[in-house]
C-alpha positions in Angstrom: 82.9 27.7 140.9 83.9 24.5 142.7 86.4 24.7 145.5 89.8 23.1 145.0 89.2 20.1 147.2 92.1 18.1 148.7 92.5 14.4 148.1 95.4 12.0 148.6 98.2 12.5 146.0 98.1 9.7 143.3 101.0 7.3 143.0 103.4 7.5 140.1 101.6 4.6 138.6 98.7 7.0 138.0 100.7 8.5 135.2 101.3 6.3 132.2 104.9 5.9 131.2 104.4 8.1 128.2 102.3 11.2 127.7 99.7 10.9 125.0 98.0 14.4 124.6 95.1 13.0 122.5 94.0 10.8 125.5 94.1 13.8 127.9 93.1 17.1 126.2 89.5 16.6 125.0 88.1 15.0 128.2 90.0 17.4 130.4 88.7 20.5 128.6 85.1 19.3 128.9 85.6 18.7 132.6 86.7 22.3 133.0 83.7 23.6 131.2 81.2 21.3 133.1 82.6 22.5 136.4 82.1 26.1 135.4 85.7 27.1 135.9 85.6 29.7 133.1 82.3 31.3 134.0 82.4 34.9 135.3 80.0 36.1 138.0 79.0 39.7 137.7 77.9 39.8 141.3 81.2 38.7 142.6 83.2 40.9 145.0 86.5 39.9 143.4 88.3 42.5 141.3 87.3 42.1 137.6 89.6 41.2 134.8 88.0 41.3 131.3 89.3 40.5 127.8 87.1 40.2 124.8 88.0 37.8 122.0 88.6 39.4 118.7 85.5 38.0 117.2 86.4 35.5 114.4 84.2 35.5 111.3 81.3 33.0 111.4 82.7 31.7 108.1 86.2 31.1 109.5 88.2 28.2 110.9 91.1 28.2 113.2 94.4 29.2 111.6 97.8 29.8 113.2 97.1 33.5 113.7 94.0 32.6 115.8 96.0 29.9 117.7 98.7 32.4 118.5 96.4 35.2 119.7 94.2 32.9 121.7 97.2 31.3 123.4 98.3 34.8 124.7 94.8 35.7 125.8 94.2 32.4 127.5 97.6 32.7 129.3 96.6 36.1 130.7 93.1 35.1 131.8 94.2 31.8 133.4 96.8 33.6 135.4 94.4 36.3 136.6 91.8 33.7 137.5 94.5 32.0 139.7 95.3 35.4 141.2 91.8 35.7 142.5 90.2 38.0 139.9 86.7 37.5 138.6 87.9 36.8 135.1 85.8 37.1 132.0 87.2 36.0 128.6 84.2 37.0 126.4 83.6 34.8 123.4 81.6 35.4 120.2 81.6 35.6 116.5 81.3 38.3 113.8 78.6 38.0 111.1 81.1 38.9 108.4 78.7 40.6 106.1 80.5 40.3 102.7 82.2 37.0 103.4 79.0 35.3 104.6 76.8 36.6 101.9 79.3 35.4 99.3 79.2 31.9 100.8 75.5 31.7 100.6 75.3 33.2 97.1 77.9 30.6 95.9 75.6 27.9 97.4 72.6 29.4 95.6 74.6 29.6 92.3 75.1 25.9 92.6 71.3 25.5 92.6 71.0 27.8 89.6 69.5 30.6 91.8 70.5 34.1 92.9 69.5 36.1 96.0 67.2 38.1 93.8 65.2 34.9 93.0 64.6 34.5 96.7 64.0 38.1 97.7 65.5 39.8 100.6 63.6 38.3 103.5 64.0 34.7 102.2 67.6 35.2 101.4 68.4 36.5 104.9 66.5 33.5 106.3 68.7 31.3 104.1 71.8 32.9 105.5 70.7 32.2 109.1 70.2 28.6 108.1 73.7 28.5 106.6 75.1 30.0 109.8 73.4 27.3 112.0 74.5 24.5 109.7 78.0 25.5 108.6 79.0 28.5 110.6 81.0 28.7 113.8 83.3 25.8 113.0 86.0 27.7 114.8 84.2 27.4 118.1 84.9 23.7 118.4 88.5 24.3 117.4 88.9 26.8 120.1 88.0 24.1 122.6 90.8 21.9 121.1 93.3 24.7 121.8 92.1 25.0 125.4 90.5 28.5 125.3 89.2 29.3 128.7 86.2 31.4 127.5 82.9 31.8 129.3 80.7 29.8 126.9 77.6 30.7 128.7 78.1 34.3 127.5 78.7 33.5 123.8 77.5 36.4 121.5 77.0 37.0 117.8 77.1 40.4 116.2 73.6 39.7 114.7 71.9 38.4 117.8 69.0 40.3 119.2 70.9 42.1 122.0 73.8 43.3 119.8 71.4 44.4 117.1 69.7 46.6 119.7 73.1 48.1 120.6 73.8 48.8 116.9 70.4 50.5 116.5 70.9 52.5 119.7 74.3 53.9 118.8 73.3 54.7 115.2 70.4 56.7 116.5 72.5 58.5 119.0 75.2 59.4 116.4 72.5 60.5 113.9 70.8 62.7 116.5 74.2 64.2 117.3 74.7 64.9 113.6 77.7 62.6 113.5 76.1 60.4 110.9 75.1 61.8 107.5 74.3 60.8 104.0 76.2 62.1 101.1 77.4 61.4 97.5 81.1 60.8 97.6 83.8 58.7 95.9 84.0 55.3 97.6 85.9 52.1 97.0 83.6 49.8 95.0 84.0 46.1 94.5 82.4 45.1 91.2 82.4 41.4 92.3 80.8 41.9 95.8 78.7 44.7 94.5 79.2 46.9 97.6 81.2 49.7 99.0 84.2 48.8 101.0 86.3 50.9 103.4 89.8 52.1 102.7 91.2 49.6 105.2 89.5 46.7 103.3 91.5 47.5 100.2 94.7 45.6 99.7 97.3 47.1 97.4 99.5 45.0 95.2 101.7 45.6 92.2 99.9 44.8 88.9 101.2 44.9 85.3 99.3 47.6 83.5 99.8 50.1 80.7 100.6 53.8 81.0 99.1 55.7 78.0 99.9 59.3 77.1 97.2 60.8 74.9 96.6 64.2 73.3 93.5 66.2 74.0 92.7 69.0 71.6 94.6 70.1 68.5 97.6 72.2 67.5 98.8 74.8 70.0 95.6 74.4 72.0 96.2 70.8 72.7 97.5 69.1 75.9 99.0 65.7 76.7 97.8 63.6 79.7 98.7 60.2 80.9 96.6 57.4 82.5 96.6 53.8 83.4 92.8 53.7 83.2 92.0 54.9 79.7 88.4 53.8 79.9 87.7 56.6 82.4 88.5 59.3 79.9 84.9 59.0 78.6 84.0 60.6 82.0 86.5 63.4 81.9 85.1 66.9 82.6 88.3 68.9 82.7 92.1 68.9 82.4 93.9 70.4 85.4 97.3 72.1 85.5 99.2 73.9 88.2 98.4 77.6 88.3 102.1 78.6 88.1 103.0 76.3 85.3 104.2 78.6 82.5 103.7 75.9 79.8 100.0 76.0 80.1 99.2 79.6 81.0 97.7 80.2 77.5 95.3 77.3 78.0 93.9 78.0 81.4 90.2 78.8 81.1 89.9 77.6 77.5 88.0 74.6 76.2 89.7 71.7 74.4 88.1 68.9 72.6 87.8 65.5 74.4 88.5 62.7 71.8 85.9 60.1 71.0 83.1 62.0 72.7 82.3 65.1 70.8 82.4 67.1 74.0 84.7 70.0 74.9 86.1 70.3 78.4 87.9 73.2 80.2 91.5 73.5 81.3 91.5 74.5 85.0 94.2 75.6 87.3 94.6 73.7 90.6 97.4 73.6 93.1 96.9 69.9 93.6 98.6 69.2 90.3 102.4 68.4 90.5 104.0 70.2 87.6 107.1 68.0 87.9 105.2 64.8 87.4 104.7 63.5 83.9 103.5 66.3 81.5 102.3 68.4 84.4 98.7 68.0 83.2 96.1 65.6 84.5 92.7 64.4 83.2 89.9 65.1 85.7 87.2 62.4 86.1 85.2 63.5 89.2 82.9 60.4 89.3 85.8 57.9 89.2 88.7 59.2 91.2 88.8 60.6 94.7 91.4 63.3 93.9 89.5 64.3 90.8 86.3 64.4 92.8 87.9 67.1 95.1 89.2 69.0 92.1 85.7 68.8 90.6 84.2 70.2 93.8 86.6 73.1 93.9 85.9 74.1 90.3 82.2 73.2 90.2 82.7 70.5 87.5 79.9 68.2 86.4 80.3 64.5 87.3 79.7 61.8 84.7 79.4 58.2 85.8 80.5 56.0 82.9 80.3 52.5 84.5 77.6 50.6 86.3 78.0 48.7 89.5 79.6 45.7 87.7 82.2 48.0 86.0 80.5 47.7 82.6 80.6 50.9 80.5 77.3 52.6 80.1 78.2 55.6 77.8 76.1 55.3 74.6 78.3 54.5 71.6 80.8 51.8 70.5 82.1 51.0 74.0 78.7 50.6 75.7 78.4 47.2 77.3 82.1 46.4 77.5 83.8 45.4 80.7 86.2 48.0 82.0 89.2 46.0 80.9 87.8 45.3 77.5 86.9 48.9 77.1 90.4 50.0 78.1 92.0 48.1 75.2 89.3 49.2 72.8 89.6 52.9 73.7 93.4 52.9 73.4 93.0 51.3 69.9 90.5 53.9 68.9 92.7 56.7 70.1 95.7 55.2 68.3 93.7 55.1 65.1 93.0 58.8 65.5 96.6 59.5 66.1 96.0 60.6 69.7 98.4 58.2 71.4 101.7 60.0 72.1 103.4 57.3 74.1 102.7 53.8 75.5 104.6 52.1 78.3 103.8 48.4 78.6 104.1 46.6 81.0 103.8 49.4 83.5 103.9 48.0 87.1 101.8 50.1 89.5 100.0 49.7 92.7 96.4 48.7 92.4 93.8 48.3 95.1 92.0 45.0 95.4 89.0 43.9 97.5 90.4 42.1 100.6 87.4 39.7 100.5 87.5 38.5 96.9 90.6 39.9 95.3 88.8 41.9 92.6 90.4 45.2 91.5 88.6 47.9 93.3 86.9 50.7 91.2 86.6 54.2 92.6 83.0 55.2 92.2 80.7 58.1 93.0 77.9 56.9 95.2 75.4 58.0 97.7 76.4 56.5 101.0 76.1 56.8 104.8 79.1 58.3 106.7 80.3 58.8 110.2 81.8 62.2 110.9 84.9 60.9 112.7 86.5 64.2 113.6 85.4 64.5 117.3 85.4 60.8 117.8 88.9 60.4 116.5 90.1 63.3 118.6 88.8 61.6 121.7 90.4 58.3 120.7 93.8 60.1 120.2 93.5 62.0 123.5 92.9 58.8 125.5 96.3 57.5 124.5 98.1 60.8 124.7 96.9 61.5 128.3 97.8 58.0 129.5 94.3 56.6 130.1 95.1 53.9 127.5 98.6 52.4 127.0 99.8 50.7 123.9 102.3 47.8 124.1 104.8 48.0 122.6 105.1 51.7 123.0 106.7 52.2 119.6 103.3 51.2 118.1 101.8 54.4 119.4 103.2 56.3 116.4 101.3 54.1 114.0 98.2 54.6 116.0 98.5 58.4 116.0 99.5 58.4 112.3 96.2 56.8 111.5 93.7 58.3 114.0 95.0 61.8 113.6 94.4 61.7 109.9 91.2 59.7 109.8 88.8 60.5 107.0 85.0 60.2 107.5 84.0 56.6 107.5 81.7 55.1 104.9 79.5 52.8 106.9 76.9 51.7 104.3 77.2 48.4 102.4 75.0 47.3 99.5 74.3 43.9 101.0 71.3 42.1 102.4 73.1 40.3 105.2 73.9 42.6 108.1 72.3 45.3 110.3 69.9 47.1 108.1 70.3 50.9 108.4 67.4 52.1 110.7 66.4 55.0 108.4 63.0 55.4 106.6 62.3 57.6 103.6 59.0 59.2 103.0 57.1 60.1 99.9 57.9 63.8 100.2 61.6 63.4 100.8 61.4 62.8 104.6 64.2 61.0 106.4 63.5 59.5 109.8 66.0 57.5 111.9 64.2 55.0 114.2 65.7 54.0 117.5 65.1 50.8 119.5 61.5 50.4 120.6 60.3 53.2 118.3 57.6 52.5 115.7 58.9 53.1 112.1 56.8 55.3 109.9 54.3 53.5 107.7 51.9 54.3 105.0 52.1 54.8 101.3 55.5 55.8 99.9 57.4 55.0 103.1 60.3 52.5 102.8 63.4 51.6 104.8 67.0 52.1 103.6 68.1 49.0 101.7 71.8 49.2 102.7 73.3 47.5 105.8 76.0 48.7 108.0 79.7 47.9 107.7 80.6 44.8 109.7 83.2 46.9 111.7 80.4 49.1 112.9 78.9 46.4 115.1 82.2 44.9 116.1 83.3 48.4 117.2 80.7 48.0 120.0 82.1 44.6 121.1 83.6 45.6 124.5 80.2 46.7 125.9 77.5 45.4 123.6 78.5 41.8 124.6 77.9 42.8 128.2 74.2 43.8 127.6 74.5 47.5 126.7 72.4 49.6 126.1 70.8 48.1 129.2 72.7 49.0 132.3 73.3 45.4 133.3 75.3 44.0 136.2 77.8 42.8 133.6 78.3 46.3 132.2 78.9 47.6 135.7 81.3 44.8 136.6 83.3 44.2 133.4 83.4 47.5 131.6 85.9 48.9 130.9 87.8 45.8 129.8 91.2 45.3 131.3 93.2 44.8 128.2 92.8 44.2 124.5 95.1 41.6 122.8 95.1 41.8 119.0 97.3 41.9 115.9 98.8 45.1 114.8 97.2 44.5 111.4 93.8 45.4 112.7 94.9 48.4 114.7 92.9 50.5 112.2 90.1 48.1 111.3 89.0 47.4 114.8 91.0 49.0 117.6 90.4 52.6 116.6 86.6 51.8 116.0 86.3 50.4 119.5 88.2 53.4 121.0 85.9 55.9 119.2 82.6 54.1 120.0 83.6 53.2 123.6 84.5 56.7 124.5 81.4 58.1 122.8 78.9 55.7 124.2 80.3 55.1 127.7 80.6 58.7 128.9 84.2 59.2 128.0 85.4 55.9 129.5 87.9 54.1 127.2 86.9 50.5 126.4 90.2 49.1 127.8 93.2 50.5 129.7 95.8 48.6 127.7 96.2 47.5 124.1 98.7 44.7 123.4 99.6 44.4 119.8 101.2 41.2 118.5 102.8 40.4 115.2 101.8 38.0 112.5 102.7 34.3 112.4 105.1 33.4 109.5 106.9 30.3 108.4 110.4 29.4 109.7 112.0 31.5 107.0 110.0 34.6 107.9 107.8 34.3 104.9 104.1 35.1 105.0 102.0 31.9 105.2 99.8 31.4 102.2 98.2 28.5 100.3 99.5 29.9 97.1 103.1 29.8 98.6 102.5 26.2 99.7 103.6 27.1 103.2 100.3 27.4 105.0 99.8 25.2 108.0 96.6 23.9 109.6 97.3 24.2 113.4 94.9 21.2 114.0 97.4 19.0 112.2 100.2 20.0 114.6 97.8 19.6 117.6 96.9 16.1 116.4 100.6 15.2 116.0 102.2 16.9 119.0 99.4 18.1 121.3 97.9 21.5 121.9 100.3 22.3 124.6 103.3 21.9 122.3 101.7 24.2 119.7 100.9 26.8 122.4 104.3 26.8 123.9 106.0 27.2 120.5 103.8 30.2 119.8 104.4 31.8 123.2 108.1 31.4 122.8 108.0 33.4 119.6 105.7 36.2 121.0 107.9 39.2 121.3 105.7 42.3 121.5 104.7 43.7 118.1 107.1 41.4 116.2 106.2 38.8 113.6 106.5 35.2 114.8 108.3 32.6 112.7 107.3 29.0 113.3 108.3 25.6 111.9 107.3 22.1 112.7 110.6 21.2 114.2 110.0 23.9 116.8 106.7 22.4 117.7 108.4 19.0 118.0 110.9 20.6 120.4 108.1 21.9 122.5 106.6 18.4 122.6 109.9 17.2 123.9 109.6 19.7 126.7 106.1 18.4 127.7 107.5 14.9 127.7 110.4 16.1 130.0 107.8 17.6 132.4 105.9 14.3 132.4 109.0 12.1 133.0 110.4 14.4 135.7 107.1 14.3 137.6 106.9 10.5 137.3 110.4 10.3 138.7 109.4 12.6 141.6 106.4 10.6 142.4 108.3 7.3 142.3 110.7 8.8 144.8 108.1 10.1 147.2 108.0 13.8 146.3 105.2 15.5 148.3 103.5 18.8 148.8 102.2 17.8 152.2 103.1 19.9 155.2 105.3 22.9 155.6 108.8 23.1 154.1 111.6 22.0 156.4 113.4 24.8 158.3 116.2 26.4 156.2 118.9 25.5 158.7 118.1 21.8 158.2 118.1 21.9 154.4 121.1 21.0 152.2 122.8 23.6 150.1 121.2 22.0 147.0 117.8 22.4 148.5 118.4 26.0 149.5 119.8 26.8 146.1 116.8 25.4 144.2 114.4 27.2 146.6 116.3 30.4 146.0 116.1 30.0 142.2 112.4 29.1 142.6 111.7 32.4 144.3 113.7 34.4 141.8 112.0 32.8 138.8 108.6 33.3 140.3 109.3 37.1 140.7 110.8 37.3 137.2 107.8 35.4 135.7 105.4 37.8 137.4 107.2 40.8 136.0 107.2 39.3 132.5 103.6 38.4 132.6 102.7 41.9 133.6 104.8 43.3 130.8 103.3 40.9 128.2 106.8 39.6 127.4 105.6 36.1 126.5 108.7 35.0 124.6 111.1 36.0 127.5 108.7 34.4 130.0 108.5 31.1 128.1 112.3 31.0 127.8 112.7 31.7 131.5 110.4 28.9 132.5 111.8 26.5 129.9 115.4 26.9 131.0 114.5 26.9 134.7 112.5 23.7 134.4 114.8 21.8 132.0 118.2 23.1 132.9 118.0 23.8 136.6 115.2 21.6 138.0 115.5 18.5 135.8 119.2 18.5 134.7 120.6 19.7 138.0 118.4 19.5 141.0 116.7 16.2 140.1 120.1 14.6 139.2 121.7 15.9 142.4 118.8 14.6 144.4 119.2 11.0 143.2 122.1 10.3 145.4 120.2 11.8 148.4 117.2 9.6 147.8 119.5 6.6 147.6 121.1 7.4 150.9 117.8 7.9 152.6 117.3 9.5 156.1 116.2 13.0 157.0 118.0 14.6 154.0 116.0 12.4 151.7 112.7 13.3 153.4 113.6 17.0 153.2 114.5 16.7 149.5 111.2 15.0 148.7 109.3 17.9 150.2 111.5 20.4 148.4 111.1 18.6 145.1 107.4 18.6 145.6 107.4 22.3 146.2 109.5 23.1 143.2 107.3 21.0 140.9 104.1 22.4 142.4 105.2 26.0 141.8 106.8 25.3 138.4 103.7 23.6 137.1 101.5 26.5 138.3 103.8 29.1 136.6 103.7 27.1 133.4 99.9 26.3 133.5 98.6 29.4 131.7 100.7 28.6 128.6 100.6 24.7 128.7 97.3 24.0 130.5 96.7 20.4 129.7 99.9 18.7 130.8 100.3 20.9 133.8 96.7 20.1 135.0 97.3 16.4 134.7 100.7 16.5 136.4 99.7 18.9 139.2 96.5 17.1 140.2 98.4 13.8 140.3 101.2 15.4 142.4 99.0 17.3 144.8 95.8 15.3 144.9 93.8 18.5 144.5 90.9 19.1 142.2 92.3 21.4 139.5 95.2 23.7 138.9 92.8 26.0 137.0 91.3 27.3 140.2 94.2 27.0 142.6 96.2 30.0 143.8 98.9 31.7 141.7 102.3 31.2 143.3 104.0 34.1 145.0 107.6 34.7 145.5 108.5 33.1 148.8 111.2 35.7 149.4 113.6 32.8 150.2 117.1 33.7 149.2 120.5 32.1 150.1 123.4 33.6 148.2 125.9 31.3 149.9 124.0 28.2 148.6 123.8 29.7 145.1 127.6 30.2 145.1 128.2 26.7 146.5 126.0 25.0 143.8 127.6 27.2 141.1 131.0 25.9 142.2 129.7 22.4 142.1 128.3 22.9 138.6 131.6 24.2 137.3 133.4 21.2 138.8 131.0 18.7 137.2 131.0 20.6 133.9 134.9 20.7 133.8 135.2 17.0 134.5 132.5 16.1 132.0 134.4 18.2 129.4 137.6 16.3 130.2 135.9 12.9 129.9 134.5 14.0 126.5 137.9 15.1 125.4 139.3 11.7 126.3 136.7 10.0 124.2 134.9 8.4 127.2 131.3 7.4 126.7 128.8 9.3 129.0 127.9 6.1 130.9 131.4 4.7 131.2 132.5 4.4 134.8 136.0 5.5 135.8 137.9 4.9 139.1 138.6 8.2 140.8 140.0 9.7 144.0 138.4 13.0 145.1 140.3 15.4 147.3 137.5 17.7 148.5 138.4 18.2 152.2 138.4 21.9 153.2 136.1 22.9 150.3 132.4 23.4 150.1 132.3 20.4 147.8 132.9 17.8 150.5 129.2 17.2 151.3 128.5 16.7 147.6 130.9 13.8 147.0 128.1 11.2 146.5 126.4 13.5 143.9 129.7 14.2 142.1 130.5 10.5 141.8 127.0 9.7 140.6 126.8 12.5 138.0 130.3 11.9 136.7 130.1 8.1 136.8 133.2 7.9 139.1 133.5 4.7 141.0 135.6 4.2 144.2 139.3 4.0 143.6 139.7 0.4 144.8 142.9 -1.7 144.9 145.6 -1.0 142.4 144.3 2.5 141.8 146.8 4.7 139.8 146.1 8.3 139.2 146.9 8.7 135.5 145.2 12.1 135.2 144.7 14.8 137.8 142.3 17.7 137.5 142.6 20.7 139.9 139.3 22.4 139.8 137.8 25.0 142.2 140.3 24.3 145.0 139.6 20.6 144.8 141.3 17.8 143.0 139.9 15.0 140.9 142.3 12.1 140.3 141.3 9.6 137.6 142.6 6.2 136.6 142.2 6.0 132.9 144.6 3.1 132.4 141.8 0.6 131.8 139.5 2.9 129.9 141.4 4.3 127.0 144.2 3.4 124.6 146.7 6.0 125.8 149.1 5.5 123.0 146.4 5.8 120.3 144.9 8.8 121.9 148.3 10.5 122.2 148.9 9.8 118.5 145.5 11.3 117.5 145.9 14.4 119.6 149.5 14.9 118.4 148.4 14.7 114.8 145.5 17.2 115.4 147.9 19.5 117.2 150.4 19.5 114.2 147.5 20.3 111.9 146.4 23.2 114.1 150.0 24.6 114.2 150.3 24.4 110.4 147.0 26.2 110.0 148.2 28.9 112.4 151.5 29.3 110.5 149.7 29.7 107.2 147.2 32.2 108.5 150.0 34.3 110.2 151.9 34.2 106.9 149.1 35.7 104.9 148.3 38.3 107.6 151.9 39.3 107.7 152.1 39.8 103.9 151.6 43.5 103.2 151.0 42.9 99.5 148.2 40.5 100.3 146.6 42.8 102.8 146.7 45.6 100.3 144.8 43.7 97.6 142.5 41.3 99.5 138.9 42.4 100.2 138.1 42.9 103.9 135.8 39.9 104.1 138.6 37.7 102.9 141.0 39.1 105.4 138.5 38.8 108.2 137.9 35.1 107.3 141.7 34.5 107.6 141.7 36.2 111.0 138.9 33.9 112.1 141.0 30.9 111.0 143.9 32.1 113.0 141.8 32.5 116.1 140.3 29.1 115.7 143.8 27.5 115.2 145.1 29.2 118.4 142.1 28.0 120.4 142.6 24.4 119.1 146.3 24.5 120.0 145.5 25.5 123.6 142.8 22.8 123.9 144.9 20.0 122.3 148.0 20.9 124.3 145.9 20.7 127.5 144.5 17.4 126.6 147.9 15.9 125.9 149.2 17.2 129.2 146.4 15.5 131.0 146.9 12.1 129.3 148.5 9.4 131.5 152.3 9.0 131.1 153.7 5.9 129.5 
């Protein structure tokens, strides 16, 4: 890393009159990367600070959610780097098994081919080609945003090192009997042709049909209801509650299953809710997870009635029909037999859909590989409960425990070709051999490898340590594991965070993968609505970066980042942030034009003016507050603190008050130049992690140093001066009060007014030049007549308004407005004093009238005061 060398500060002319982000951001970022500012040294003696990027899909491009999350991580890592930590922000991408395979299969379909035409090996090679040509688009977009990642360490979940990590932990879990193969009900996507996990199923309300149908005949019949009539062909029982008196005579008997010629038993099972529907449920063990468990308890056969594409396979009239076609045909056939008791259409119910392609998921009995999560989940839960890992905000802990404490075994096999192929070989005599890294797989006639690949989340669950070179005990593992903090959305708390906790604790000798988990919300539109292309409110963050600059987008996102809370964002807010970067730019140009400097020590406090001592006090207080907010991940409060300090206090007050000092010259002006340089130096450093581009440009111009990226983080100077704070607060109240009076009199902001100031004996006396400049008050001159006098804060400001306003017209206007306010007051009091009205009127109406009364009374006080202050005559 290059030292932050000192050069002479640049003149104001080094800054163009206007800030154009497009001219600055790209070249500046490349300079940071070329100089190695973001590279982490595993041999460094500095304390480590590590964050891994939540790996974006290789198929993905930057969206507002990415921009939001990356802004927060970049802010944390930039600050820690400035604080002297050996900082690693680990980049990389996920191979996104299902999504990537779908992309390539779509490409092949356009050529009239399928993956089966190519074969597995050639297809996988084609996916690698696609990845090199089209994948990773997001990486360039991350540079646009300013991500300070260590590009020299970029990883991919399918690269050689991470593949070795996957094989290593699979073998370890297998040997510890925490991985097994079993036939269970899984979520199956008939479009992607693979199993998907529970957390990859998105539920939505669909219009369906609830059909009640009669099985059996006469007194030995029973009515069941279903929304999936096609599965009745696979029924192997009907279940009732063992205490349900209505069905005691049927328990243990056989009843005829319509359309099939089969007879099925009625079984008693406590799982059945006798209060729901008819109190009887059809049992299809091969096509429903609850039915599967009932089937196991009662040793029922399992009949699979659909293939992997959800096409019916039962011989007969329905064979070959799609599940939805079969549903309608079976209901029609049952209706023809008089078996339909009731039909409810439409029937809105929650249906699971594949999060990748949107297809309705089909529960399906299938032989799959599973992780026995019990001991792993217990360890993951314990690490949070005993305080080794802290979740921010703390109220998210309940969601974490609700999930991890009730975690089911994890189906990790996927029926894909793109991904980490399961390292298990099967032999001709039923042998099963798991092969670890460096081990030779069995060979010979009849031996073959498992065709399934691992769930993408299996490899990304190793991300905090596999990216550092594990299973090798590398210097990076020793230096940067455990990670310092994880920053991610609450929506993948279960997908990813829990996986990393389980694998980290298991693989790394009980050491959690990170000590803190910071969960942020989702980005929504300005009305709080989820962003979606179908809603027409989706935003490409690159468009806003092109229009307003990356800093403006980042600052807007940070200002909305309350822990765990969704973030509304609208274009006008980004525009407002662009105004802020412009304000920073213009204020720094003003400072440079007036000789602001960071050279040399600050003047002694006893020589400084109250204005200088006030701003240095506020600078110290804000620095301390900013540190506390950074440490507590309160980005919204932090951004507001720095925004209002910079705009309201530094620019609108200190810079304005300093103008008269600069004009007067002398030692006070020299001192103010040094103080202004100090304030801008520290303020830009405090802002840098959030708005890196504009602060780098301004800071290097102001200081003449190489880069703000590698300078020191500012510390609270400890300077405090309560008397100066009180004095400037008094000054601000005087200026604010006179400005309000000027506005009430209809004076334009720039309009100059003759004035006599009586400040002797008050703390305001030294500030007369600043008061006159800020309030546009010119010397009284000959013929001065005090037409209005304002007593404020122990001082007196006498104004001559005779040549500035039409007193008669202004008095007439104010008198008219006063009469209207008094009339409004009388009407409101009349209604509120009417008992009959109060007895009948709704409370909101009464409260509205009370509000009108309060407003009228306030107007009367204001207008009366303005009339009293008008010149006489």
